[in-house]
C-alpha positions in Angstrom: -0.1 0.0 0.0 1.6 3.2 -1.2 1.3 6.7 0.9 -1.3 8.0 -1.5 -3.5 4.9 -0.7 -3.0 5.4 3.2 -3.9 9.1 3.0 -6.9 8.7 0.9 -8.3 6.0 3.2 -7.9 8.1 6.2 -9.4 11.1 4.8 -12.8 12.1 5.8 -14.6 14.0 3.3 -16.9 16.5 4.5 -20.3 17.0 2.8 -20.6 19.7 0.2 -22.1 22.8 1.8 -25.6 23.2 0.7 -26.1 26.8 -1.0 -29.5 28.3 -1.6 -29.8 28.2 -5.4 -31.9 31.3 -5.3 -29.2 33.3 -3.6 -29.0 35.3 -6.6 -31.4 36.5 -9.3 -30.5 37.6 -12.7 -32.6 40.1 -14.1 -34.1 39.2 -17.5 -34.0 42.8 -18.7 -30.9 44.4 -17.6 -29.0 41.2 -17.1 -27.8 42.1 -13.7 -27.1 39.8 -10.9 -29.4 40.8 -7.8 -29.3 39.6 -4.2 -32.3 37.0 -4.0 -33.6 38.4 -0.7 -33.4 41.8 -1.9 -35.3 40.9 -5.2 -38.2 39.1 -3.2 -38.3 42.0 -0.7 -39.0 44.3 -3.5 -41.9 42.3 -4.6 -39.6 40.7 -7.6 -39.0 44.1 -9.0 -35.5 44.6 -10.1 -33.8 47.4 -8.0 -31.6 48.3 -10.8 -33.8 48.8 -13.9 -37.4 48.4 -12.4 -38.5 45.3 -14.2 -41.3 43.7 -13.0 -40.8 39.9 -12.8 -43.2 37.3 -12.8 -44.4 35.9 -9.4 -46.7 33.0 -8.3 -50.3 33.1 -7.4 -49.7 32.7 -3.8 -47.4 35.5 -3.4 -49.5 37.9 -5.6 -52.6 37.2 -3.1 -50.5 37.7 -0.1 -49.3 41.0 -1.8 -52.9 42.5 -2.4 -55.2 40.9 0.2 -55.2 41.7 3.8 -54.0 38.8 6.3 -56.4 36.2 7.0 -58.0 35.9 3.4 -59.5 32.5 2.4 -58.0 30.4 -0.5 -60.9 28.8 -2.5 -60.1 25.0 -3.3 -59.3 24.4 -7.0 -62.4 22.9 -8.7 -62.1 19.3 -9.8 -62.6 18.9 -13.5 -62.2 16.0 -15.9 -58.7 15.6 -17.0 -57.4 14.7 -20.3 -60.9 14.4 -21.9 -59.4 14.2 -25.4 -56.6 11.8 -24.5 -54.2 14.0 -26.0 -50.6 13.4 -26.8 -48.1 15.3 -28.6 -44.5 14.7 -27.7 -45.7 13.8 -24.1 -49.2 12.6 -22.6 -51.1 15.4 -21.4 -51.3 13.8 -18.2 -47.6 13.5 -17.8 -47.5 17.2 -18.6 -49.9 17.9 -15.7 -47.9 15.7 -13.3 -44.8 17.6 -14.2 -46.4 21.1 -13.8 -47.8 20.0 -10.3 -44.5 18.7 -9.3 -43.1 22.3 -9.6 -46.4 24.0 -8.3 -48.2 24.0 -4.9 -51.6 24.0 -6.6 -53.4 21.7 -9.0 -53.7 24.1 -11.7 -53.1 27.8 -13.0 -56.0 29.8 -11.7 -56.1 30.5 -7.7 -58.9 32.3 -6.0 -58.8 34.4 -3.0 -61.6 35.8 -0.9 -60.9 38.6 1.7 -60.4 42.1 1.9 -57.9 45.1 0.4 -57.3 47.5 3.1 -60.7 46.4 4.8 -62.6 46.6 1.7 -64.4 43.2 0.7 -62.8 41.9 -2.6 -62.4 38.7 -4.4 -59.2 38.2 -6.3 -58.5 35.5 -8.9 -55.0 35.0 -10.1 -53.6 33.3 -13.0 -50.1 31.7 -12.6 -47.9 31.7 -15.6 -45.6 29.0 -13.8 -48.2 26.5 -14.4 -48.1 25.5 -18.1 -47.8 29.2 -19.0 -51.0 29.9 -17.4 -52.8 28.4 -20.3 -56.6 28.5 -20.0 -58.2 25.0 -19.8 -61.4 23.8 -18.1 -59.9 24.0 -14.6 -58.9 27.5 -15.3 -62.3 28.5 -16.8 -64.1 26.9 -13.9 -62.0 28.4 -11.1 -62.6 31.9 -12.7 -66.4 31.3 -12.5 -66.1 30.0 -9.1 -64.5 33.2 -8.1 -67.1 35.2 -9.8 -69.9 33.3 -8.0 -68.1 34.2 -4.5 -68.0 37.9 -5.6 -71.7 37.8 -6.4 -72.5 36.1 -3.0 -70.6 38.6 -1.2 -71.8 41.5 -3.2 -68.2 42.8 -3.7 -65.7 43.5 -6.6 -64.1 40.8 -8.5 -60.5 41.3 -9.4 -58.5 39.2 -11.9 -54.8 39.1 -12.5 -54.1 37.7 -15.7 -50.7 36.0 -17.1 -51.2 33.5 -19.9 -49.9 32.3 -23.0 -53.4 31.6 -24.3 -55.6 28.6 -24.4 -54.5 25.1 -23.5 -54.4 23.2 -26.8 -54.4 19.8 -25.0 -57.9 20.4 -24.3 -59.0 21.6 -27.7 -62.7 23.0 -28.2 -63.2 22.5 -24.5 -60.4 25.1 -23.8 -61.9 27.5 -26.1 -65.3 27.1 -24.7 -63.9 28.7 -21.4 -64.1 31.9 -23.3 -67.7 32.4 -23.7 -68.2 30.7 -20.3 -66.0 33.2 -18.6 -67.7 36.2 -20.6 -71.2 35.2 -19.2 -69.9 35.6 -15.6 -68.5 39.0 -16.6 -72.1 40.0 -17.7 -73.5 38.6 -14.5 -71.3 40.8 -12.4 -72.3 43.8 -14.7 -75.9 43.3 -14.1 -75.4 42.9 -10.4 -73.7 46.3 -10.4 -70.5 44.8 -9.1 -67.1 46.2 -10.4 -65.0 43.8 -12.4 -61.4 44.8 -12.6 -58.6 43.3 -14.6 -54.8 43.7 -13.6 -52.8 42.6 -16.8 -49.4 41.4 -16.0 -46.7 39.9 -18.3 -47.7 38.2 -20.4 -51.3 38.1 -21.3 -52.0 36.7 -24.6 -54.2 34.6 -26.8 -57.6 33.5 -25.8 -57.3 35.1 -22.3 -56.9 38.5 -24.0 -59.6 37.7 -26.5 -62.1 36.8 -23.5 -62.3 38.0 -19.8 -59.0 39.9 -19.9 -60.4 42.5 -22.0 -64.0 42.9 -20.5 -63.3 44.6 -17.3 -64.7 47.8 -16.0 -61.2 49.0 -15.2 -58.0 47.7 -17.0 -54.7 48.3 -15.0 -51.5 46.9 -16.4 -48.1 46.4 -14.6 -45.1 48.5 -16.4 -43.7 46.7 -19.4 -46.3 43.9 -19.5 -46.8 42.2 -22.9 -50.4 42.2 -24.0 -52.0 41.0 -27.3 -53.6 38.4 -29.0 -51.2 37.3 -31.8 -47.6 37.4 -31.5 -45.7 40.4 -33.1 -44.1 38.2 -35.7 -47.3 36.8 -36.8 -48.8 40.2 -37.1 -45.7 41.8 -38.9 -45.7 38.7 -41.3 -49.5 39.2 -42.0 -49.5 42.9 -42.6 -46.0 43.1 -44.1 -45.2 46.3 -42.1 -42.8 47.2 -39.5 -44.3 47.5 -36.1 -43.7 50.5 -33.9 -41.3 50.3 -30.9 -43.0 49.2 -27.7 -46.0 47.7 -29.7 -48.1 45.4 -27.5 -46.3 46.7 -24.4 -48.6 48.2 -21.4 -47.3 51.9 -21.9 -48.0 51.8 -25.8 -51.6 50.3 -25.0 -52.2 53.1 -22.5 -51.3 55.6 -25.0 -53.8 54.2 -27.4 -56.5 53.7 -25.1 -56.7 49.9 -24.6 -55.5 50.1 -20.8 -56.9 52.8 -18.4 -53.6 53.1 -16.4 -50.2 51.5 -15.9 -49.5 51.1 -12.2 -46.2 50.2 -10.5 -46.4 46.9 -8.3 -45.5 48.8 -5.2 -48.5 51.1 -5.7 -51.0 48.4 -7.1 -52.6 47.5 -3.7 -53.4 51.1 -2.7 -54.7 51.7 -6.2 -57.1 48.6 -6.3 -58.3 49.9 -2.8 -59.1 53.4 -4.1 -60.8 51.9 -7.3 -62.7 49.4 -5.4 -63.9 51.9 -2.9 -64.9 54.0 -5.7 -66.7 51.5 -7.7 -68.3 49.3 -5.1 -72.0 49.6 -4.5 -72.7 51.7 -1.2 -74.8 50.2 1.6 -77.9 52.1 2.4 -77.7 54.2 5.7 
């Protein structure tokens, strides 16, 4: 046995020190590295360039609603009704998405208050299959509207989606008129329906409940549109203007009512809901 073998047999290898994989966050806009704790304490807004990062449904609800709010259970729907398969089975894609997400699908509803004002908030989570709209999302949207009708309070929806969920085919597209009917019921009941458009809001979601609000608020820099820029540009064969389909451009052209920084969003929603909510008789 040589000296190297003797030393190796007597060495005690210490376990590799665990490091937080989120210790640093790379801003997708300015490409700067930001300390993770600083980034999250700043509500996932880059302190260098003010880029608004994407956040999950739980974080969004906690950010907007007062403490003690209720999270409605995600409704059960028939899964994989078309037995769809592309490069993977749809059931496998759902399992993969649920392994990375605490909830069963891409839409979560919280019932509570904003600065003491009753409100129901539905949040679309882009982290779950790109926030795509399937039967579970459509049913959860309607569940939130029903809760708002029962409580006689505003319904606020925070959108973030790549569009309809292709694995559910026509059943996914049917969620568009289904959600539209619920927005009509809110209107007939005299209850505010407010939409907060976040990055990105596209496809069938934009073509339905995302653009049917009484008030449309967008976060800075949010991508909002139906078809993609390349599709539009190839169709009309013209160069699109700078900032096309971004929140600020849409605000300038009347498609969005206001662009509100994430730090000010809660206060703005409290003001808007207070102004639009039906007043109780004295």
